[in-house]
N, C-alpha and C positions, 0 to 999 in steps of 0.2 A: 383147519378148524381152530377157532380161538379157544384158549383155555379160560377166558374171562366168562363169568356167568352174567347173563343179561340182567339189567335192572328189572325190578318188579314193575309190571305194567299197570297194576291196579293202584288206586289211591292208598296212601298210607296216612293215617291220622296219628298224631302224637297228643296224648292226653295225660292228665295227672293220674297217677296210680291211685287206686282206692283199695280198701281193706279186702274186698272180694278177689283182688288180683294176687293176693299173697301166695296162695298155693301154686298158681301158674308161674309166678316169678321164681319161687323156690325150685320148681321142677326145671325151669330153664337154666338156673345156676348149676344144680346137681347133675343135669344131663348134658352139660356142655362138653363137646368133644375136645376142647382145649384143655380140659382138666382130666383127660384120660391117662391111664398108666401111672407114672410116678407122681403126677399132680393130683390124683384122685382124692387123696386124703385131705387136701385143702378145702374141698367142697362137700365131702361125704356127709357131714352133719349140718351143713349150712342151712339156715332158715331165713327167708325174707318174710317176716311176720307183719301183721297189721300194725303193730307198734312201730316197727321200722318205717313202714310206709307213711305213717302219721308224723313221725319225727323228722323225716327228711323230704327233700324235694325229689320225689321219685316220679318218673314219667315213663309211659309205655308207648311203643309203636304198635299200632293195631292195623292189620290189613283189612281191606274190604274185598268184596266179591269172592275171588278164588280162595281167600284165606278165611272167609266167614267171620270176620271180626276177631280173629285169633291174635294173641299177643306174639309179635314177631321179635321183639327186643325191648330192652328197657335200660334206663340209667338212673343213677341217684347222685344228686349234687348236694354236698355238705357245704354250708356257707362259712362256718367258723371252726377251724381254719378252712379256707376254700379248697375243696378236694372233690374230684370225681371219684366217688367211692365204689360204685359198681357200674359196669356197662357190659351187657350181654346181648347177643343176637343169636336167635335160634340157628342151630347148625345148618338146617336145610335151606336157609335163605341168606347165609353169609355170602359176601362177595356181590351183593345186589344193591348196595348203596344204603342199606338201613343203618349201619353203623355211622356212616358219614352224616346221615340225616339226624341221628340222635346227638352226635357231637355238635352239629350246627345249632340244634335246639338248646343244648346245654350251654353253649356260648351265649346265646341270646338270653337265657335265664340268668346266667352269671352277670352279663352286662346290665340287665334290668335290676339286679341286686347290688350294683355298684362295685362289682369285683373287677380287678384288672388282670388277674391271673388265677388259674385253677391247676392245682397239682394232681398228678396221677401216679400212683404206684402201680406199675403195670405187671401183669402176669407175663412171663417170658414169651409164650407163643403169641401174645398180642403186641409185642414191641414194634413190629413192622407196621401194624395197623396204626398205632398212635403216631409214629413218625410220618406216615403217609397222610394222616389226618391233620397235620400241622403242629403237633406238639414238639417241643424242644427238649432234648435229654438234658437233665440237670444234675443227675447223680445216680446213686445206687442205694436201695434200701437193703440192709444186710439181713441175712437169715435170722429168724427169731424162733428157734426150736422151743417147744415141740409144734407150735402153731404153723410156722412156715420154715421149711427146711432148706430153702435156696435163696440166694440173693435175687433182687428184683430191680429192674430199671425204673428210675423215677423220671417223670416227664412233667412238663408244664405247658398248659395252653395259655398263651398271652391273649388277653381279651381287650381288643382296641375299643375305645369309646367311639360312638357313632358321630 
């Protein structure tokens, strides 16, 4: 028996996030299993508000059919300085290709914006994902108490021109 989760067989649409997505995105962040235990404080009061969505290039992955148009994941790209600020995939659909789909979309958006690289300050449990998705480790972001109590790996996606 394979330990890999099969890809989602239904179509996934990536669209620009809108203000009405804010509560769902906040629930996705706060409910992330990657932030359980010692990491829970990092997202306990986190809010993805309509103002955040309006100010950033935030995109959501929405499932069709079996997922009823439900938000399965999202990311936020900041252009100056270039950074992947947030990337979350719902726990129950992780390992099914949605994260890679979001990264590919982010790279396309970054390329369209004229960026040649995008930085990511990774959450420790996501480090392997970013490595597998093609990001290159460039350093370490040091802990910044009381907001962040642990060091975090820094990555960079290099965005080749087409």
